[in-house]
C-alpha positions as CSV (number, residue, x, y, z in Angstrom):
1,M,0.2,0.3,0.0
2,A,1.1,3.7,-0.9
3,E,2.3,5.9,2.0
4,A,-0.7,8.5,2.7
5,P,-0.1,12.1,1.5
6,T,0.5,13.3,5.0
7,D,3.5,11.4,5.5
8,V,5.0,12.1,2.2
9,V,4.7,16.0,3.5
10,L,5.7,15.5,6.4
11,Q,8.7,13.7,5.4
12,I,9.2,16.9,2.9
13,L,9.0,19.3,5.4
14,I,11.7,17.0,8.0
15,R,14.3,17.2,4.3
16,I,13.9,20.9,4.0
17,Q,14.1,21.6,8.1
18,D,17.5,19.6,7.6
19,S,18.9,21.3,4.7
20,I,18.0,24.8,6.2
21,V,19.9,23.7,9.7
22,A,22.7,22.4,7.3
23,L,22.7,25.7,5.5
24,A,22.8,27.8,8.4
25,T,25.7,25.6,10.2
26,R,27.4,26.6,6.7
27,L,26.8,30.2,6.9
28,D,27.9,30.4,10.3
29,R,31.5,28.9,9.0
30,I,31.5,31.2,6.7
31,E,31.1,34.0,8.7
32,N,33.7,33.0,11.0
33,L,35.9,32.3,8.3
34,V,35.4,36.2,7.3
35,R,36.1,37.6,10.6
36,K,39.1,35.6,10.6
37,Q,40.4,36.8,7.4
38,R,39.3,40.2,8.2
39,R,41.6,40.2,11.5
40,E,44.0,38.6,9.4
41,G,44.2,41.4,6.9
42,A,43.9,44.1,9.8
43,A,47.0,42.6,11.5
44,M,49.1,42.3,8.1
45,M,48.2,46.1,7.3
46,V,49.7,46.8,10.7
47,M,52.7,44.9,10.1
48,M,52.9,46.3,6.7
49,R,52.7,50.0,7.9
50,A,55.6,49.0,10.9
51,T,58.0,47.9,8.1
52,V,57.3,50.8,6.0
53,S,57.7,53.2,8.8
54,D,61.1,51.5,9.6
55,F,62.2,51.4,6.2
56,D,61.5,55.2,6.0
57,E,63.4,55.8,8.9
58,R,66.4,53.9,7.6
59,V,66.4,55.8,4.3
60,G,66.0,58.9,6.1
61,D,69.2,58.4,7.9
62,V,71.0,57.1,5.0
63,E,70.0,60.4,3.1
64,A,71.0,62.3,6.0
65,R,74.6,61.0,5.8
66,L,74.6,61.3,2.3
67,A,73.6,64.6,2.7
68,E,76.6,65.6,5.7
69,A,78.9,63.9,3.5
70,W,78.3,66.3,0.3
71,Q,78.6,68.9,2.7
72,N,81.7,68.1,4.6
73,P,83.9,65.9,2.1
74,P,86.7,64.4,3.4
75,A,90.2,66.2,2.9
């Protein structure tokens, strides 16, 4: 004997509910990944700015030494 229509509808609704839960779980994982990547990106920007600042300071020191050498050539 075939299943009653109400049984089939109930099974379909249960499957839909399961797929919604699976999708919500997947979206949660994606949101966590996006947050993590955003934090890592911000950390990389901080490190790059610090590196550029250090490099700029070193280049400035070299430029100052070169300018001093040009003004006071060795005898």
